[in-house]
N, C-alpha and C positions, 0 to 999 in steps of 0.2 A: 503493500500502499503506500506508495511512492508518493508525496509531497506534501504529507502530514505535517500537521503545525504541531513542533515536539517545545516544548519548554524544558530549559535547564533547573531543576530546583535547587538550589543549596540549603538544606535546613540543616541550620546549625548555631549554639550559642557567638555570640560577638566575644574576640579574644578577651576584652576584660571580665565579661563574664565565667569563660568557661576554667581561667585560672582558678575562680572562686568553688568550683565543681573538681578540678582536679588540680591539683596545687604544684604540681611539681613541675607542670606547663610552665609556668612563673621565672623559672631557672632558663637563663639563654635567651631569654623574650621569645623561647617556642612556638608559644601560643599565637603570637603575632607572624611568626613566621611562617606555620600552617595556613592561617588566615591569609596572608598573603600568595599562599602555592596554590592554594583552594580558586580563589579568586583569579588567579593566571589561568586555570585551568579551564574554569569558565569564559574566560574573556575568550581564549585560543579556538574552545569551540565551537563559537558563531553562530551557536544559540539563543536566544531569545532567554536573560537568564532571570528570572526571582529569586531574593535574598529572605529567608525566613528567618529573623535570630529572635534571638527572648522578647524583641518589640512586639513582636508582630503575630507570634506562635500563641494560640487561643485553645486551651483545654486542661486539663488536671492532671493529667498525666503525658507521658510519651507518647504514647498509641493516638490519643486523643487529638494533640498537639499536632502528631505528623500526619494521619488522617485528616483534619480540618485543611494543614496545608496543601496535600493534593488536590481535596475538593476545590478549595479556593481555587487553584490552578489552573482545575478545568472550566471553574463559573469563569474564569477568565475569555475561555473561547479556545483552547489549546485543545488539542489530540491525546496528545500522550504526554508524559513528563516522565526525564527524567532526574532521580534525585539521591542527590550526595550529601556529606558531611563534610565538616575538614580537620579529620583527625587519621586521615591517612597518607601519610606520608611516600609509598607507592603507587598512588590515585596520580593517572596521564590524561592527557586529553585523547589519547588512542582507546582507554576503558572508554570513554561517551561517546567515540565514533561509532566503534563497534556497539556497542547499546543502541545509536542509532538506527544503525543496520539492521538490525532484530526487530526490533519497534517499526521501520517501514514495511517488513515482512509479517508484520501482523501478529506475532509473539511478544514475551514478557522476557525480561532479562535480569538476572539477581547477579551480583556483582559477592560470590560469599567472604567472610572472613575466617579468622581462622577461633574464635572464640565464639562461632556457631551464629552469627549475625552478618550482616551485610553492609557492605560499604555500597554499594547502588543497588538501584532499583530501578528498572523500568516499566512502565505501564501505560497502555492506553486506556479512555474514557471508559469506554464499552465493558472493558475487565476489570474496572473499580470497582468492590464494593464493599463501602463507607464504612459497614456492622462486623463483614469478617477482617476488615485492617482493625478494627477496636477489639475484635476478640484474642488478636495475636498475643502470645505471650513474650511482651517487647522486652521484657529484663530476664529474658531467659536463655541460656545457649542452643535454644530449639525455635527460634522464629524462621531462622532460616529454610530450617526443612518445610515448617507448618507455611511461610506462602509458598516454597515452592508446590507443596502438597495442595495448594488451595487454587494454584493456579492450572494443575492437571486435571482436579477433579470438575473443573468447566472446560475442561479441553481447547486451552491455550497452549501452548507450544511455550515452554520455558525454557531458554538458555543461560547457561551460568558464567559469568565474565572466570579469569583468573583472580586465585584466592589471595587476598591480600592483609597485611595485619593492622588492625588501627588501634592508637593509642590512646590505652584506657586509661592503664597506669605504668607505674614506671616502668617497673620489669619488660611492657613490652617493647620498650626503648633498646635493649640489649638484647633481644631477638630480633631485629630488624638486619635486612640484608642493604647492608650502608653501599656498596655498590651498584645495588638496583634505583638508590634515591638521584635522581636527576637533576633535584634542585640543590645547585650547591651551596647558598646559600644555610639550606635546609638541613642536608647532610654535615657541614661543618659542625652547627651548634648541636645538631644527636652527638657528631662525634666525641665535643668538646665535654656534653655529661655524660658521657659513659663511660666513659676514662677516669671522671673520677668516682670516688668514693660514695655510697649513697650517705657515710657517717657525717661531710665536708657538706651536707646541704643543711639548710638553717635550721636550729635547734626547734623553731615550732612548730615546723611539719613532720620532723624527725620521731618528733615525743606523740604526734599524732597517731593514734592507732588507726583510722581513716585513708590513713595515706598508705599504710604497712599492707592492705587489706586490697584486694581489684577492686575499680569502681565498679559499680555495677553497670549491663551493658545499655546502651543508650540508642542503640538502633538494630535492624535488624541486621548489613548493614551483615546434588547428587555427588561424583567423587570430582572436584573440580582439582587442577594440578596445581601445587603449590608452588612459589615462586623460590 
């Protein structure tokens, strides 16, 4: 279905708000670098961009806020939406282009993460069911599989992109393949941060038990090949 009117939805908190939920992102201005990285990809995609940060998100939990953002995008006249966040260092414009081609062929697309979520979802208006999205287990490691199965249940072909790693807690930084981070600024910041021992980080955050725990999955975000 070539000629589809496709929008790119950047669903993410602002850098300032993000560090309140993930304090380690403050170090080396990592949150701001990730935000700039995402904006560069969005611009390079050539698609119309809709930014939904905390000032535009409506709902009491992630599922409702994300579902409302998708519905709002369709209400603006778009046939399909590609949604991404701002915490995936390996995300590049080629992932957006792959998703665009899948949507143009009347399919759906998911970009899985290693934690059971997804960093990207592409879905047409006709395949979007608001109540189904609300009922996904958004803060668990099963949301990718739930979304994938739901597409199959409505006979919508769903293809998966490369599996990438998103950054929900500090330990994820140490698992990144640095050579596959194309953004030089972002790569240098992550190298600098992971070269330091966690004890060198500011005392208030080190003594905070929440920092030592995995931050709950903040997105969705079959057997895809890992990088």
